[in-house]
PyMOL Python script that loads the backbone (N, CA, C, O; Angstrom):
from pymol import cmd

cmd.read_pdbstr("""\
ATOM      1  N   MET A   1      62.599  77.986  91.862  1.00  0.00           N
ATOM      2  CA  MET A   1      60.829  77.375  91.603  1.00  0.00           C
ATOM      3  C   MET A   1      60.749  76.161  92.631  1.00  0.00           C
ATOM      4  O   MET A   1      61.764  75.480  92.773  1.00  0.00           O
ATOM      5  N   ASP A   2      59.559  75.837  93.382  1.00  0.00           N
ATOM      6  CA  ASP A   2      59.515  74.576  94.269  1.00  0.00           C
ATOM      7  C   ASP A   2      59.575  73.239  93.568  1.00  0.00           C
ATOM      8  O   ASP A   2      58.614  73.207  92.798  1.00  0.00           O
ATOM      9  N   PHE A   3      59.936  72.660  93.527  1.00  0.00           N
ATOM     10  CA  PHE A   3      59.850  71.466  93.049  1.00  0.00           C
ATOM     11  C   PHE A   3      58.534  70.549  92.976  1.00  0.00           C
ATOM     12  O   PHE A   3      58.167  69.856  92.027  1.00  0.00           O
ATOM     13  N   GLY A   4      57.997  70.704  94.070  1.00  0.00           N
ATOM     14  CA  GLY A   4      56.464  70.379  94.431  1.00  0.00           C
ATOM     15  C   GLY A   4      55.451  70.690  93.033  1.00  0.00           C
ATOM     16  O   GLY A   4      54.696  69.974  92.375  1.00  0.00           O
ATOM     17  N   ILE A   5      55.905  72.314  92.943  1.00  0.00           N
ATOM     18  CA  ILE A   5      54.936  72.744  91.698  1.00  0.00           C
ATOM     19  C   ILE A   5      55.544  72.170  90.385  1.00  0.00           C
ATOM     20  O   ILE A   5      54.830  71.905  89.418  1.00  0.00           O
ATOM     21  N   LEU A   6      56.526  72.038  90.390  1.00  0.00           N
ATOM     22  CA  LEU A   6      57.227  71.325  88.777  1.00  0.00           C
ATOM     23  C   LEU A   6      56.398  69.961  88.549  1.00  0.00           C
ATOM     24  O   LEU A   6      55.822  69.609  87.520  1.00  0.00           O
ATOM     25  N   LEU A   7      56.520  69.086  90.152  1.00  0.00           N
ATOM     26  CA  LEU A   7      55.785  67.580  89.878  1.00  0.00           C
ATOM     27  C   LEU A   7      54.270  67.951  89.589  1.00  0.00           C
ATOM     28  O   LEU A   7      53.629  67.334  88.738  1.00  0.00           O
ATOM     29  N   ALA A   8      53.819  68.808  90.205  1.00  0.00           N
ATOM     30  CA  ALA A   8      52.152  68.768  89.821  1.00  0.00           C
ATOM     31  C   ALA A   8      51.948  69.062  88.306  1.00  0.00           C
ATOM     32  O   ALA A   8      51.307  68.308  87.574  1.00  0.00           O
ATOM     33  N   LEU A   9      52.526  70.184  87.901  1.00  0.00           N
ATOM     34  CA  LEU A   9      52.488  70.515  86.629  1.00  0.00           C
ATOM     35  C   LEU A   9      52.914  69.352  85.830  1.00  0.00           C
ATOM     36  O   LEU A   9      51.994  68.949  85.119  1.00  0.00           O
ATOM     37  N   GLN A  10      53.899  68.747  85.725  1.00  0.00           N
ATOM     38  CA  GLN A  10      54.224  67.378  85.170  1.00  0.00           C
ATOM     39  C   GLN A  10      53.286  66.538  85.618  1.00  0.00           C
ATOM     40  O   GLN A  10      53.122  65.934  84.558  1.00  0.00           O
ATOM     41  N   GLU A  11      52.554  66.036  86.349  1.00  0.00           N
ATOM     42  CA  GLU A  11      51.370  65.028  86.970  1.00  0.00           C
ATOM     43  C   GLU A  11      50.367  65.668  85.715  1.00  0.00           C
ATOM     44  O   GLU A  11      50.028  64.950  84.775  1.00  0.00           O
ATOM     45  N   PHE A  12      49.973  66.988  85.813  1.00  0.00           N
ATOM     46  CA  PHE A  12      48.858  67.477  85.061  1.00  0.00           C
ATOM     47  C   PHE A  12      49.147  67.373  83.333  1.00  0.00           C
ATOM     48  O   PHE A  12      48.295  67.229  82.456  1.00  0.00           O
ATOM     49  N   ARG A  13      50.188  67.459  83.222  1.00  0.00           N
ATOM     50  CA  ARG A  13      50.815  67.336  81.489  1.00  0.00           C
ATOM     51  C   ARG A  13      50.553  65.541  81.287  1.00  0.00           C
ATOM     52  O   ARG A  13      49.823  65.191  80.360  1.00  0.00           O
ATOM     53  N   ASN A  14      50.948  64.872  81.854  1.00  0.00           N
ATOM     54  CA  ASN A  14      50.747  63.078  81.985  1.00  0.00           C
ATOM     55  C   ASN A  14      49.533  63.088  81.985  1.00  0.00           C
ATOM     56  O   ASN A  14      49.078  62.289  81.166  1.00  0.00           O
ATOM     57  N   GLY A  15      48.702  63.704  82.608  1.00  0.00           N
ATOM     58  CA  GLY A  15      47.115  63.362  82.784  1.00  0.00           C
ATOM     59  C   GLY A  15      46.171  63.717  81.720  1.00  0.00           C
ATOM     60  O   GLY A  15      45.169  63.035  81.502  1.00  0.00           O
ATOM     61  N   ALA A  16      46.475  64.787  81.042  1.00  0.00           N
ATOM     62  CA  ALA A  16      45.951  65.662  79.944  1.00  0.00           C
ATOM     63  C   ALA A  16      46.099  64.990  79.040  1.00  0.00           C
ATOM     64  O   ALA A  16      45.186  65.184  78.237  1.00  0.00           O
ATOM     65  N   GLY A  17      46.988  64.051  78.616  1.00  0.00           N
ATOM     66  CA  GLY A  17      47.217  62.905  77.605  1.00  0.00           C
ATOM     67  C   GLY A  17      47.512  63.923  76.232  1.00  0.00           C
ATOM     68  O   GLY A  17      48.032  65.036  76.311  1.00  0.00           O
ATOM     69  N   ALA A  18      47.077  63.300  75.040  1.00  0.00           N
ATOM     70  CA  ALA A  18      47.738  63.491  73.726  1.00  0.00           C
ATOM     71  C   ALA A  18      47.286  65.217  73.253  1.00  0.00           C
ATOM     72  O   ALA A  18      47.972  65.937  72.527  1.00  0.00           O
ATOM     73  N   PHE A  19      46.252  65.510  73.752  1.00  0.00           N
ATOM     74  CA  PHE A  19      45.612  66.525  73.071  1.00  0.00           C
ATOM     75  C   PHE A  19      46.737  67.756  73.528  1.00  0.00           C
ATOM     76  O   PHE A  19      47.244  68.600  72.790  1.00  0.00           O
ATOM     77  N   LEU A  20      46.932  67.565  74.923  1.00  0.00           N
ATOM     78  CA  LEU A  20      47.558  68.967  75.719  1.00  0.00           C
ATOM     79  C   LEU A  20      49.211  68.977  75.043  1.00  0.00           C
ATOM     80  O   LEU A  20      49.802  70.025  74.783  1.00  0.00           O
ATOM     81  N   ALA A  21      49.770  67.655  74.839  1.00  0.00           N
ATOM     82  CA  ALA A  21      51.187  67.407  74.176  1.00  0.00           C
ATOM     83  C   ALA A  21      51.071  68.292  72.757  1.00  0.00           C
ATOM     84  O   ALA A  21      51.838  69.194  72.421  1.00  0.00           O
ATOM     85  N   ASP A  22      49.828  67.761  71.961  1.00  0.00           N
ATOM     86  CA  ASP A  22      50.005  68.088  70.182  1.00  0.00           C
ATOM     87  C   ASP A  22      49.764  69.702  70.724  1.00  0.00           C
ATOM     88  O   ASP A  22      50.804  70.316  70.485  1.00  0.00           O
ATOM     89  N   PHE A  23      48.759  70.589  71.365  1.00  0.00           N
ATOM     90  CA  PHE A  23      48.769  71.790  71.415  1.00  0.00           C
ATOM     91  C   PHE A  23      49.854  72.817  72.166  1.00  0.00           C
ATOM     92  O   PHE A  23      49.717  74.040  72.187  1.00  0.00           O
ATOM     93  N   LEU A  24      50.891  72.129  72.739  1.00  0.00           N
ATOM     94  CA  LEU A  24      52.056  72.702  73.438  1.00  0.00           C
ATOM     95  C   LEU A  24      53.052  72.364  72.067  1.00  0.00           C
ATOM     96  O   LEU A  24      53.752  73.291  71.660  1.00  0.00           O
ATOM     97  N   SER A  25      53.099  71.343  71.524  1.00  0.00           N
ATOM     98  CA  SER A  25      54.036  71.440  70.363  1.00  0.00           C
ATOM     99  C   SER A  25      53.836  72.257  69.341  1.00  0.00           C
ATOM    100  O   SER A  25      54.765  72.381  68.543  1.00  0.00           O
ATOM    101  N   LYS A  26      52.657  72.962  69.131  1.00  0.00           N
ATOM    102  CA  LYS A  26      52.124  73.854  68.243  1.00  0.00           C
ATOM    103  C   LYS A  26      52.553  75.185  68.680  1.00  0.00           C
ATOM    104  O   LYS A  26      53.334  75.950  68.115  1.00  0.00           O
ATOM    105  N   MET A  27      51.989  75.318  69.649  1.00  0.00           N
ATOM    106  CA  MET A  27      52.682  76.671  70.711  1.00  0.00           C
ATOM    107  C   MET A  27      54.019  76.692  70.569  1.00  0.00           C
ATOM    108  O   MET A  27      54.507  77.820  70.488  1.00  0.00           O
ATOM    109  N   THR A  28      54.940  75.547  70.503  1.00  0.00           N
ATOM    110  CA  THR A  28      55.852  75.738  70.455  1.00  0.00           C
ATOM    111  C   THR A  28      56.731  76.248  68.955  1.00  0.00           C
ATOM    112  O   THR A  28      57.580  77.098  68.688  1.00  0.00           O
ATOM    113  N   PHE A  29      56.098  75.363  68.326  1.00  0.00           N
ATOM    114  CA  PHE A  29      56.172  75.530  67.040  1.00  0.00           C
ATOM    115  C   PHE A  29      56.035  77.479  66.246  1.00  0.00           C
ATOM    116  O   PHE A  29      56.679  78.174  65.461  1.00  0.00           O
ATOM    117  N   LEU A  30      55.126  77.567  66.865  1.00  0.00           N
ATOM    118  CA  LEU A  30      54.798  79.323  66.749  1.00  0.00           C
ATOM    119  C   LEU A  30      55.571  80.575  67.432  1.00  0.00           C
ATOM    120  O   LEU A  30      55.484  81.784  67.214  1.00  0.00           O
ATOM    121  N   GLY A  31      56.519  79.677  68.525  1.00  0.00           N
ATOM    122  CA  GLY A  31      57.560  80.703  69.073  1.00  0.00           C
ATOM    123  C   GLY A  31      58.992  80.661  68.321  1.00  0.00           C
ATOM    124  O   GLY A  31      59.933  81.351  68.711  1.00  0.00           O
ATOM    125  N   GLU A  32      59.074  79.805  67.228  1.00  0.00           N
ATOM    126  CA  GLU A  32      60.213  79.615  66.745  1.00  0.00           C
ATOM    127  C   GLU A  32      60.590  80.932  65.689  1.00  0.00           C
ATOM    128  O   GLU A  32      59.806  81.500  64.929  1.00  0.00           O
ATOM    129  N   LEU A  33      61.888  81.189  65.876  1.00  0.00           N
ATOM    130  CA  LEU A  33      62.039  82.377  64.864  1.00  0.00           C
ATOM    131  C   LEU A  33      61.604  82.487  63.646  1.00  0.00           C
ATOM    132  O   LEU A  33      60.824  83.362  63.269  1.00  0.00           O
ATOM    133  N   ASN A  34      62.144  81.495  62.868  1.00  0.00           N
ATOM    134  CA  ASN A  34      61.373  81.473  61.459  1.00  0.00           C
ATOM    135  C   ASN A  34      59.918  81.537  61.471  1.00  0.00           C
ATOM    136  O   ASN A  34      59.439  82.113  60.495  1.00  0.00           O
ATOM    137  N   THR A  35      59.184  81.136  62.244  1.00  0.00           N
ATOM    138  CA  THR A  35      57.772  81.099  62.253  1.00  0.00           C
ATOM    139  C   THR A  35      57.664  82.812  62.435  1.00  0.00           C
ATOM    140  O   THR A  35      57.540  83.577  61.478  1.00  0.00           O
ATOM    141  N   ALA A  36      57.714  83.099  63.405  1.00  0.00           N
ATOM    142  CA  ALA A  36      57.587  84.365  63.542  1.00  0.00           C
ATOM    143  C   ALA A  36      58.128  85.522  62.825  1.00  0.00           C
ATOM    144  O   ALA A  36      57.560  86.606  62.958  1.00  0.00           O
ATOM    145  N   ILE A  37      59.157  85.413  62.085  1.00  0.00           N
ATOM    146  CA  ILE A  37      59.541  86.238  61.188  1.00  0.00           C
ATOM    147  C   ILE A  37      57.993  86.159  59.677  1.00  0.00           C
ATOM    148  O   ILE A  37      57.392  87.097  59.155  1.00  0.00           O
ATOM    149  N   VAL A  38      57.870  84.799  59.466  1.00  0.00           N
ATOM    150  CA  VAL A  38      56.837  84.996  58.740  1.00  0.00           C
ATOM    151  C   VAL A  38      55.436  85.197  58.870  1.00  0.00           C
ATOM    152  O   VAL A  38      54.705  85.281  57.884  1.00  0.00           O
ATOM    153  N   ILE A  39      54.929  85.299  60.326  1.00  0.00           N
ATOM    154  CA  ILE A  39      53.856  86.000  60.500  1.00  0.00           C
ATOM    155  C   ILE A  39      53.984  87.248  60.581  1.00  0.00           C
ATOM    156  O   ILE A  39      53.095  88.051  60.298  1.00  0.00           O
ATOM    157  N   MET A  40      55.246  87.562  61.027  1.00  0.00           N
ATOM    158  CA  MET A  40      55.180  89.374  60.872  1.00  0.00           C
ATOM    159  C   MET A  40      55.266  90.036  59.164  1.00  0.00           C
ATOM    160  O   MET A  40      54.867  91.152  58.829  1.00  0.00           O
ATOM    161  N   ALA A  41      55.743  89.249  58.480  1.00  0.00           N
ATOM    162  CA  ALA A  41      55.738  89.644  57.417  1.00  0.00           C
ATOM    163  C   ALA A  41      54.383  89.581  56.569  1.00  0.00           C
ATOM    164  O   ALA A  41      54.120  90.470  55.760  1.00  0.00           O
ATOM    165  N   ILE A  42      53.519  88.471  56.791  1.00  0.00           N
ATOM    166  CA  ILE A  42      52.625  88.249  56.745  1.00  0.00           C
ATOM    167  C   ILE A  42      51.208  89.298  57.004  1.00  0.00           C
ATOM    168  O   ILE A  42      50.260  89.540  56.256  1.00  0.00           O
ATOM    169  N   SER A  43      51.486  89.712  58.196  1.00  0.00           N
ATOM    170  CA  SER A  43      50.633  90.632  59.116  1.00  0.00           C
ATOM    171  C   SER A  43      51.183  92.370  58.391  1.00  0.00           C
ATOM    172  O   SER A  43      50.282  93.186  58.196  1.00  0.00           O
ATOM    173  N   TYR A  44      52.590  92.757  58.068  1.00  0.00           N
ATOM    174  CA  TYR A  44      52.915  93.756  57.675  1.00  0.00           C
ATOM    175  C   TYR A  44      52.487  94.259  56.193  1.00  0.00           C
ATOM    176  O   TYR A  44      52.856  95.359  55.783  1.00  0.00           O
TER     177      TYR A  44
END
""", "prot")
cmd.dss("prot")
cmd.show_as("cartoon", "prot")
cmd.util.cbc("prot")
cmd.orient("prot")
């Protein structure tokens, strides 16, 4: 991947502020194994 793209994404992340960081941390939490297992168990 080109470093220019990565730097642009980093600048976008820094410019978006705390809202984007909170949103992405919640999305990361949903991707963890234990969370996925609980979601699948509830939906089953």
